[in-house]
N, C-alpha and C positions, 0 to 999 in steps of 0.2 A: 577267761570270760568270753562268751559268744558275742559276736558283733551285733550291734543294735539293728533291728529290722525296721524298715519304713512301714508304718501301718497301711494296710490295704483297705480302701473303701469297701463297705459291705456289699455294694452292688457289683464289685469286681471279684469277689471271692469265687473261685472256681471257674471264672470266665477265661477262656483261652483267646489270646489276641494274636493276630497274624503280625508278621514283621512289618508289612505295609501299614496296617492299622496303627502299630506302635510308632512308626515314623510320622504318620499323620497327626497322632496325638502329641508327639513331641513338637511338631511344627506349630500346631495350634497353641501349645503352651508357650513356646518361644515368642510367637507373635503377640500373645496376650501380655507377656512380660514387657515387650517393647512398647506396647500401647500404654501400659501402666507407667513406664518410665517417662514417656512423652507427656502424659497428663501431669505427672508429678513435676516435671521440669517446667511445664507451662504455669502451674500454680506458683512455683518458686519465683519465676520471672515476674508474675503479677505482684508478688509480695515485694519485690525489689523496686517496683515503680513508685514514684512519689504519689502521695495521696492528693487527689485534686478534684 
């Protein structure tokens, strides 16, 4: 059975990306993930506070 492939967004089909652009995209994705985690942690912390 062939390995499952990650779907490619339609705007990326046939687009060649340089190694530097790939590094930049990965960096942006990582920073976005960190921001989402910080937002989520902040929301959880607010839920732990007593209502007042």
